[in-house]
C-alpha positions as CSV (number, residue, x, y, z in Angstrom):
1,M,68.1,86.2,8.4
2,A,70.7,89.0,9.0
3,D,69.8,92.1,11.0
4,D,69.7,95.4,9.1
5,A,71.0,97.2,12.2
6,D,71.6,96.6,15.9
7,V,68.8,98.9,16.9
8,I,65.8,100.6,15.1
9,V,64.5,103.9,16.4
10,V,61.0,104.8,15.3
11,G,60.6,108.6,15.1
12,G,63.1,111.3,14.1
13,G,62.0,113.8,16.8
14,L,64.2,114.9,19.7
15,A,63.8,111.7,21.8
16,G,64.6,109.6,18.8
17,L,67.6,111.6,17.8
18,V,69.0,111.5,21.3
19,A,68.5,107.7,21.5
20,A,70.0,107.2,18.1
21,T,73.2,109.3,18.7
22,E,73.7,107.5,22.0
23,I,73.6,104.1,20.2
24,A,76.0,105.3,17.5
25,D,78.4,106.7,19.9
26,A,78.5,103.2,21.6
27,G,79.7,101.8,18.2
28,K,76.4,100.2,17.3
29,R,74.5,100.4,14.1
30,V,71.2,102.2,14.2
31,I,68.4,103.0,11.7
32,V,66.1,105.9,12.3
33,V,62.7,105.5,10.6
34,E,60.6,108.6,10.2
35,Q,57.3,108.9,8.2
36,E,57.8,112.6,7.4
37,G,60.5,114.0,5.2
38,E,64.1,114.9,6.0
39,Q,63.0,118.6,6.4
40,S,61.0,117.6,9.5
41,L,63.9,116.1,11.4
42,G,63.7,117.2,15.1
43,G,60.0,116.9,15.2
44,Q,57.9,118.9,17.6
45,A,61.0,120.1,19.5
46,F,61.8,122.3,16.5
47,W,58.7,124.4,17.0
48,S,59.2,124.9,20.8
49,L,60.4,127.8,22.7
50,G,63.3,125.6,23.9
51,G,62.4,125.9,27.6
52,L,64.3,123.5,29.9
53,F,63.5,122.7,33.6
54,L,66.9,123.1,35.4
55,V,67.7,123.2,39.1
56,G,70.5,125.1,40.9
57,T,72.1,126.6,37.8
58,P,74.6,129.5,37.5
59,E,71.8,131.4,35.7
60,Q,69.5,131.1,38.8
61,R,72.3,132.0,41.2
62,R,73.2,135.1,39.3
63,L,69.6,136.3,39.6
64,G,69.5,135.6,43.4
65,I,67.5,132.4,43.1
66,K,68.1,129.8,45.7
67,D,67.1,126.3,44.4
68,S,67.9,122.7,45.3
69,Y,67.0,119.1,44.4
70,D,64.9,118.8,47.5
71,L,62.9,121.9,46.8
72,A,62.5,120.9,43.1
73,L,61.4,117.3,44.1
74,Q,58.9,118.8,46.6
75,D,57.4,120.9,43.9
76,W,57.3,118.0,41.4
77,M,55.6,115.6,43.7
78,G,53.1,118.2,44.8
79,S,52.3,118.8,41.2
80,A,52.3,115.2,40.0
81,G,49.8,114.0,42.7
82,F,50.7,110.3,42.1
83,D,47.8,108.3,43.4
84,R,47.6,105.1,41.3
85,D,49.1,101.6,41.6
86,E,50.5,102.1,38.1
87,D,52.4,105.2,39.3
88,L,55.3,103.0,40.6
89,W,57.6,103.5,37.6
90,P,56.4,107.1,36.8
91,K,57.3,108.1,40.3
92,R,60.8,106.5,40.0
93,W,61.3,108.3,36.7
94,A,60.3,111.6,38.3
95,E,62.8,111.2,41.1
96,A,65.6,110.3,38.5
97,Y,64.7,113.2,36.2
98,V,64.7,115.8,38.9
99,G,68.2,114.5,39.9
100,F,69.2,114.8,36.2
101,A,67.9,118.3,36.0
102,A,69.7,119.3,39.2
103,G,72.9,117.4,38.2
104,E,74.5,116.7,34.8
105,K,71.8,117.9,32.4
106,R,73.1,121.5,32.0
107,G,76.7,120.4,31.7
108,W,75.9,117.6,29.3
109,L,74.2,120.0,27.0
110,R,76.7,122.7,27.3
111,A,79.5,120.4,26.3
112,M,77.6,119.9,23.0
113,G,77.4,123.7,22.4
114,H,74.0,124.4,23.9
115,R,73.6,127.8,25.6
116,I,70.9,129.4,27.8
117,F,69.3,132.8,27.7
118,P,70.4,134.5,31.0
119,V,67.0,135.5,32.4
120,V,65.2,132.5,33.9
121,G,61.5,132.4,33.5
122,W,58.9,131.5,36.2
123,A,56.3,129.2,34.8
124,E,53.4,127.3,36.6
125,R,53.7,129.3,39.7
126,G,50.9,127.6,41.5
127,G,49.5,129.7,44.3
128,Y,48.4,127.0,46.8
129,D,50.6,125.8,49.8
130,A,54.2,124.7,49.7
131,M,53.4,121.1,49.1
132,S,51.0,121.7,46.3
133,H,51.3,122.4,42.6
134,G,53.7,125.0,41.1
135,N,57.4,126.1,40.9
136,S,58.4,127.7,44.2
137,V,61.2,129.6,42.2
138,P,61.9,130.4,38.6
139,R,63.3,127.3,36.7
140,F,62.2,127.8,33.1
141,H,65.6,128.2,31.2
142,V,65.1,129.3,27.6
143,S,67.5,127.8,25.1
144,W,69.6,130.4,23.1
145,G,68.2,129.4,19.7
146,T,64.9,128.2,21.1
147,G,63.8,124.7,19.9
148,P,66.2,124.6,17.0
149,G,68.9,125.3,19.4
150,V,68.1,122.2,21.4
151,V,67.8,120.0,18.3
152,E,71.0,121.3,16.6
153,P,73.5,119.4,18.8
154,F,71.8,116.1,18.3
155,E,71.2,116.5,14.6
156,R,74.9,117.4,14.2
157,R,75.9,114.3,16.1
158,A,73.5,112.2,14.0
159,R,74.9,113.6,10.7
160,E,78.4,112.7,12.0
161,A,77.2,109.3,12.8
162,Q,75.6,109.0,9.4
163,A,78.8,110.0,7.7
164,S,80.8,107.3,9.7
165,G,78.3,104.6,8.7
166,Y,76.8,103.9,12.2
167,L,73.4,105.7,11.6
168,T,71.1,105.4,8.6
169,F,67.9,107.6,8.1
170,H,64.9,106.1,6.4
171,F,62.6,109.1,5.8
172,R,59.0,108.7,4.4
173,H,58.9,105.2,6.0
174,R,55.7,104.7,7.9
175,V,55.6,101.8,10.4
176,D,52.5,99.6,10.2
177,A,53.5,96.8,12.7
178,L,56.1,95.6,15.1
179,T,57.5,92.1,14.4
180,I,57.9,89.6,17.2
181,T,59.8,86.3,17.1
182,N,59.7,83.9,19.9
183,G,58.4,86.6,22.2
184,T,61.1,89.2,21.3
185,V,60.5,92.4,19.4
186,D,62.9,92.1,16.5
187,G,61.8,94.5,13.7
188,I,59.2,96.6,12.0
189,T,57.2,96.4,8.8
190,G,55.5,99.2,7.0
191,S,54.9,101.3,3.9
192,I,57.2,103.6,1.9
193,L,55.4,106.9,1.3
194,E,55.9,108.9,-1.9
195,P,58.4,111.7,-1.6
196,D,57.0,115.0,-0.6
197,D,59.1,118.2,0.0
198,V,56.2,120.0,1.7
199,E,57.2,122.7,4.2
200,R,58.1,121.4,7.7
201,G,54.9,121.1,9.7
202,K,52.5,121.0,6.8
203,S,50.5,117.9,6.1
204,S,52.4,115.5,3.8
205,S,51.1,112.9,1.4
206,R,50.1,109.6,2.7
207,K,50.2,107.8,-0.6
208,A,52.1,104.5,-0.3
209,I,54.5,103.4,-3.1
210,G,56.0,100.3,-1.6
211,D,56.6,98.2,1.4
212,F,59.5,97.6,3.7
213,A,60.7,95.3,6.5
214,L,63.6,95.9,8.8
215,R,65.1,93.7,11.5
216,A,67.3,94.5,14.5
217,Q,67.9,93.2,18.0
218,A,66.0,96.1,19.6
219,V,63.3,98.7,18.6
220,I,62.9,102.0,20.4
221,V,59.4,103.7,19.9
222,A,59.9,107.5,20.0
223,S,56.9,108.5,17.9
224,G,55.4,111.3,19.9
225,G,51.9,111.7,21.3
226,I,48.3,112.4,20.2
227,G,47.9,116.1,20.3
228,G,47.2,116.4,16.5
229,N,44.3,113.9,16.7
230,H,41.4,115.6,18.3
231,D,39.2,112.6,18.1
232,L,41.7,110.6,20.2
233,V,42.1,113.5,22.6
234,R,38.3,113.5,23.1
235,Q,38.3,109.7,23.4
236,N,40.8,109.8,26.3
237,W,39.5,113.0,27.9
238,P,39.2,112.5,31.7
239,K,35.8,113.2,33.3
240,R,37.4,115.0,36.1
241,L,38.0,117.9,33.6
242,G,34.3,118.0,32.5
243,E,33.1,117.5,29.1
244,A,35.7,117.4,26.3
245,P,35.8,120.7,24.4
246,G,33.7,121.0,21.3
247,N,36.2,123.4,19.8
248,M,39.9,122.9,20.1
249,I,43.0,124.2,18.2
250,S,46.2,122.3,17.6
251,G,49.6,123.2,19.1
252,V,51.3,120.3,17.2
253,P,51.2,119.3,13.5
254,E,48.6,116.9,12.1
255,H,51.0,114.0,12.0
256,V,51.2,113.9,15.8
257,D,48.3,111.5,15.7
258,G,49.0,108.6,18.1
259,R,49.1,106.1,15.3
260,M,52.3,104.4,16.4
261,I,51.1,104.3,20.0
262,G,48.1,102.2,18.8
263,I,50.4,99.9,16.8
264,T,52.7,99.4,19.8
265,E,49.8,98.8,22.2
266,A,48.3,96.2,19.7
267,A,51.7,94.4,19.8
268,G,51.2,93.8,23.6
269,A,52.7,96.9,25.2
270,R,51.1,98.3,28.4
271,L,49.8,101.8,28.0
272,I,49.0,103.5,31.3
273,N,47.6,106.9,32.4
274,R,46.1,107.6,29.0
275,D,43.7,110.0,30.6
276,R,46.5,112.3,31.8
277,M,47.1,115.1,29.3
278,W,48.5,118.6,29.2
279,H,46.5,121.1,27.1
280,Y,46.7,124.9,27.3
281,V,43.9,127.3,28.0
282,E,45.6,130.4,26.5
283,G,45.4,129.3,22.8
284,I,44.9,131.7,20.0
285,R,44.3,130.9,16.4
286,N,47.3,131.4,14.2
287,W,46.5,134.1,11.6
288,D,49.3,132.6,9.4
289,P,48.8,128.9,10.0
290,I,51.3,126.1,9.1
291,W,49.3,123.0,10.0
292,P,45.5,122.5,10.1
293,G,43.9,124.2,13.1
294,H,47.3,125.7,14.0
295,G,47.2,127.4,17.3
296,I,49.8,129.4,19.4
297,R,49.9,129.7,23.2
298,I,50.2,133.0,24.8
299,L,52.8,132.9,27.6
300,P,51.3,135.6,29.8
301,G,52.8,137.7,32.6
302,P,50.7,138.0,35.8
303,S,48.6,141.2,35.1
304,S,45.9,140.4,32.6
305,M,42.4,140.0,34.1
306,W,40.9,136.6,33.3
307,F,37.3,136.1,32.8
308,D,35.2,133.1,31.8
309,A,32.8,133.1,28.8
310,T,30.1,134.6,31.0
311,G,32.2,137.5,32.3
312,T,33.0,136.1,35.7
313,R,36.6,136.6,36.9
314,L,38.5,133.4,37.4
315,P,38.9,132.6,41.1
316,S,42.1,132.7,43.1
317,P,44.7,131.4,42.4
318,L,43.7,130.8,38.8
319,F,45.7,133.8,37.4
320,P,47.8,133.9,34.3
321,G,50.8,131.6,34.7
322,S,49.7,129.8,37.8
323,D,47.9,126.4,37.2
324,T,47.2,125.2,33.7
325,L,45.3,122.2,34.7
326,G,43.2,124.0,37.4
327,Q,42.3,126.7,34.8
328,L,41.3,124.0,32.2
329,Q,39.2,122.3,34.8
330,Y,37.4,125.5,35.9
331,I,36.8,126.7,32.3
332,M,35.3,123.4,31.2
333,R,32.9,123.3,34.1
334,T,31.5,126.6,33.0
335,G,29.9,124.8,30.0
336,H,32.0,126.8,27.6
337,D,35.2,125.9,25.9
338,Y,36.8,129.4,25.9
339,S,37.6,132.4,28.1
340,W,38.9,136.0,27.9
341,F,41.9,138.0,28.9
342,V,41.3,141.7,29.3
343,L,44.4,144.0,29.4
344,T,46.0,147.1,28.2
345,Q,48.6,148.1,25.7
346,S,51.1,148.5,28.5
347,I,50.5,144.9,29.6
348,I,50.7,143.4,26.2
349,K,53.9,145.3,25.5
350,K,55.8,143.8,28.4
351,E,54.0,140.6,29.3
352,F,52.9,138.8,26.2
353,A,55.2,136.2,24.7
354,L,54.2,133.6,22.2
355,S,55.2,129.9,22.3
356,G,57.1,128.6,19.3
357,S,60.4,129.1,17.7
358,E,58.9,130.9,14.7
359,Q,57.2,133.4,17.0
360,N,60.5,134.4,18.6
361,P,62.8,135.4,15.8
362,D,65.2,137.2,18.1
363,L,65.8,134.3,20.4
364,T,65.7,131.7,17.6
365,G,68.0,133.7,15.5
366,K,70.4,134.2,18.5
367,S,70.3,138.0,18.0
368,W,71.2,140.0,21.0
369,L,70.3,143.2,19.3
370,M,66.7,142.1,18.4
371,T,66.4,140.7,21.9
372,A,67.4,144.0,23.5
373,K,64.8,145.8,21.3
374,R,62.1,143.6,22.8
375,A,62.6,145.4,26.1
376,T,63.1,148.9,24.6
377,N,60.5,149.2,21.8
378,K,57.4,151.2,22.4
379,G,55.2,148.4,21.0
380,A,54.9,144.7,21.9
381,P,57.3,142.3,20.2
382,G,56.7,142.2,16.4
383,P,55.0,138.8,16.4
384,V,52.7,139.8,19.2
385,E,51.8,143.1,17.4
386,A,51.1,141.1,14.3
387,F,48.6,138.9,16.2
388,K,47.0,142.0,17.8
389,T,46.5,143.4,14.3
390,H,45.7,140.3,12.2
391,G,44.6,137.7,14.8
392,I,40.9,136.7,14.8
393,D,40.9,136.3,18.6
394,F,41.9,139.9,19.4
395,V,39.6,142.8,20.1
396,V,41.1,146.3,20.5
397,R,39.0,149.3,21.5
398,D,39.5,152.7,23.2
399,N,36.8,152.2,25.8
400,L,35.2,149.3,27.8
401,A,31.7,149.6,26.3
402,D,33.0,149.2,22.7
403,L,35.4,146.4,24.0
404,V,32.5,144.4,25.4
405,A,30.5,144.8,22.3
406,G,33.4,143.6,20.2
407,M,33.9,140.6,22.5
408,N,30.2,139.5,22.2
409,A,30.4,140.0,18.4
410,L,33.5,137.8,18.2
411,A,31.9,135.1,20.4
412,G,28.6,135.3,18.6
413,S,26.7,135.7,21.8
414,D,25.4,138.3,24.3
415,L,26.9,136.5,27.4
416,L,29.0,139.5,28.4
417,Q,27.4,142.4,30.1
418,L,29.1,145.7,30.5
419,E,28.2,146.7,34.0
420,P,29.1,143.5,35.8
421,L,32.5,143.3,33.9
422,K,33.1,147.0,34.6
423,A,32.5,146.5,38.3
424,Q,35.0,143.7,38.5
425,I,37.7,145.7,36.7
426,E,37.0,148.8,38.8
427,A,37.3,146.9,42.0
428,R,40.7,145.5,40.9
429,D,41.8,149.0,39.8
430,R,41.0,150.4,43.3
431,E,43.5,148.0,44.8
432,I,46.4,148.6,42.4
433,S,47.9,151.8,44.0
434,N,48.9,150.1,47.3
435,P,51.7,147.6,47.8
436,Y,49.7,145.7,50.4
437,V,46.2,144.7,49.4
438,K,43.7,141.8,49.6
439,D,43.3,141.2,45.9
440,T,45.4,138.0,45.3
441,Q,46.2,138.8,41.8
442,V,47.5,142.2,42.6
443,M,49.5,140.6,45.4
444,N,51.0,138.2,42.8
445,I,51.9,141.2,40.6
446,H,53.8,142.9,43.4
447,N,55.5,139.6,44.3
448,A,56.5,139.0,40.7
449,R,58.2,142.4,40.5
450,K,60.4,141.5,43.4
451,Y,62.1,139.0,41.1
452,I,64.5,140.9,38.9
453,G,63.9,138.7,35.9
454,D,60.1,139.5,36.0
455,R,60.7,143.2,36.7
456,L,63.0,143.6,33.8
457,I,61.1,141.8,31.0
458,R,58.0,140.0,32.1
459,T,55.9,142.1,34.5
460,A,54.4,145.5,33.7
461,R,54.4,148.3,36.2
462,P,51.2,148.1,38.2
463,H,48.5,150.3,36.7
464,R,44.7,150.6,36.5
465,I,43.2,148.6,33.5
466,L,40.8,151.5,32.8
467,D,43.5,154.2,32.8
468,P,43.4,155.7,29.3
469,A,47.1,156.5,29.5
470,H,47.8,152.7,29.3
471,G,45.4,152.0,26.5
472,P,44.0,151.1,24.2
473,L,42.1,148.2,25.9
474,I,42.6,144.7,24.6
475,A,40.5,141.6,24.9
476,V,41.8,138.1,23.7
477,K,39.5,135.2,23.2
478,L,41.3,132.1,24.6
479,N,40.8,128.7,23.1
480,I,41.8,125.2,24.3
481,L,45.1,124.2,22.6
482,T,46.0,120.6,22.4
483,R,49.5,119.8,23.3
484,K,50.9,116.8,25.3
485,T,50.2,113.3,26.3
486,L,51.3,112.8,29.9
487,G,50.6,109.1,30.0
488,G,52.3,106.5,27.8
489,F,54.0,103.1,27.7
490,E,55.1,101.8,31.1
491,T,58.9,101.5,31.2
492,D,61.6,100.8,33.7
493,L,64.5,103.2,34.1
494,D,66.3,101.6,31.2
495,A,63.2,102.5,29.1
496,R,62.3,98.9,28.5
497,V,58.6,98.5,27.9
498,F,56.4,96.4,30.0
499,G,53.8,94.1,28.4
500,R,50.1,93.8,29.4
501,D,51.2,90.7,31.6
502,G,53.4,93.0,33.6
503,K,56.6,91.5,32.3
504,I,59.3,93.3,30.2
505,M,58.8,92.8,26.4
506,P,62.2,91.8,25.3
507,G,63.7,94.0,22.6
508,L,61.2,96.8,23.0
509,Y,62.0,100.3,24.4
510,A,60.1,103.6,24.5
511,A,61.1,107.2,24.9
512,G,59.8,110.7,24.8
513,E,56.0,111.4,24.7
514,A,55.2,107.9,23.7
515,A,56.5,106.8,27.2
516,G,54.9,109.6,28.9
517,F,58.4,111.1,28.8
518,G,59.5,108.2,31.0
519,G,57.8,105.3,32.9
520,G,54.4,105.9,31.4
521,G,53.8,109.3,33.1
522,M,56.6,110.9,35.1
523,H,54.6,114.2,35.3
524,G,51.7,112.6,37.0
525,Y,48.7,115.0,36.6
526,R,50.6,118.2,36.1
527,S,53.7,119.6,34.4
528,L,56.0,122.2,35.9
529,E,57.0,123.3,32.3
530,G,60.3,123.0,30.6
531,T,60.0,119.3,31.3
532,F,58.8,118.0,27.9
533,L,62.1,118.7,26.0
534,G,63.9,117.6,29.1
535,G,61.9,114.4,29.3
536,C,62.8,113.7,25.6
537,L,66.4,114.2,26.4
538,F,66.4,112.0,29.5
539,S,64.3,109.2,28.3
540,G,66.0,109.2,24.9
541,R,69.4,109.0,26.5
542,N,68.4,106.2,28.8
543,A,66.7,104.3,26.1
544,G,69.7,104.7,23.7
545,R,72.3,103.7,26.3
546,A,70.4,100.7,27.6
547,A,69.6,99.4,24.1
548,A,73.2,99.8,23.0
549,K,74.4,97.9,26.0
550,A,71.8,95.1,25.6
551,V,72.6,94.3,22.0
552,G,76.2,93.5,23.0
């Protein structure tokens, strides 16, 4: 039986597009199979802020940041905490990826027209010692055009390959099984779903109107993770993080359900580190949702005070922007699945950004004028003000007593007491006037403002929370927001998948989140941020190039 293509790529997200374009560029025929419609091409990457982990860039140097491969690798390994026998390939992928981020990654993207916003962000700052979790320096490079700006070069290349006959898209094709002949993965079978022009991100029809079967010399699984499937998230939830949240909101569309991961595992692929995940603790319910349970992450600056559900301030160094996993672990051990920010209008104006391309129309639309207004407007950015006005998780009051009453009403409890909360805020406020203090969060604020990028657009001038001149007071109820799978299919550096017997499964490759972004978990336990899109780029490129070479 003749092959339908040289390689089949399952998934039309960023990793799948990168793999497919590399295959087509090598002169091989490739089919991209995607269960959603053509309007969803680019997958989760489209919805992202477009942040990329890059090392030693011109953008960093212009801001006075001294970075290097050695420093970045030190940070990565301190964050990953590799401690399992199955971390052999994830660790090798981590070393290779940091080399990619410190080497050709920026130039490779730039040659395709990709550009970077000039101010480098400082995400996951840690706060422990030099060999522990966190970015020692700012490395979060926001793509000009956000997520769509990352997807665009690869979609353009894919369309060119489609026009030349090397690439074919099969949209609304849902894979139900991998086919294996004489021990080699050589195709897929599945169902053709009825056409559905539903808006990108919304739930599409699952009505099957036919069957299909496709054959090729190799199959690349680039189908994403499990973040839209809360049952699967809870099933894999690690005990080290406490009980799984009873309430979660979704940072990814419903179709990111892990279905293809289960199909690939059933075919014999080895899935490792399935208990490693990356979920955010600063989630807010979207007042204008696109998908079910749609949540947005607040990207906070360092100044908001953070309290658990009982009104106890989170301990050092669990401040905004420091240690996502540490914060998640602390919050879940309180017995509650939410926490609170308490802040001022001055803080929200300068320090609140929202994740997502749709929440950043200035950056997504590549408008320098709109971006400049973000820094000069009297209010917070428009999307942030919209959440403050319409969002169910926001409480805005002129005094602390009314704020606490509103917080309790929103939570449906009386866990918060005015006097203990007031005492903690006043204690912090007494420290704010001096540049040298013992309050670690206040020290972090002063430290952040020494970096010009933070001082310009991300860190408010230090002030007392209870100073009416900086009001009104604002409280934000923070939910657990599902996002990324850090484990995945074990792969070598050519993205070839290992079977349960520890041997390579001929013909099978994996990329992106399905591969734990490489090797089955190159992040280890923690991410340094900006590494998910980059992981899709790197693993997709490796998979595409290796598969193209293998099919001859």
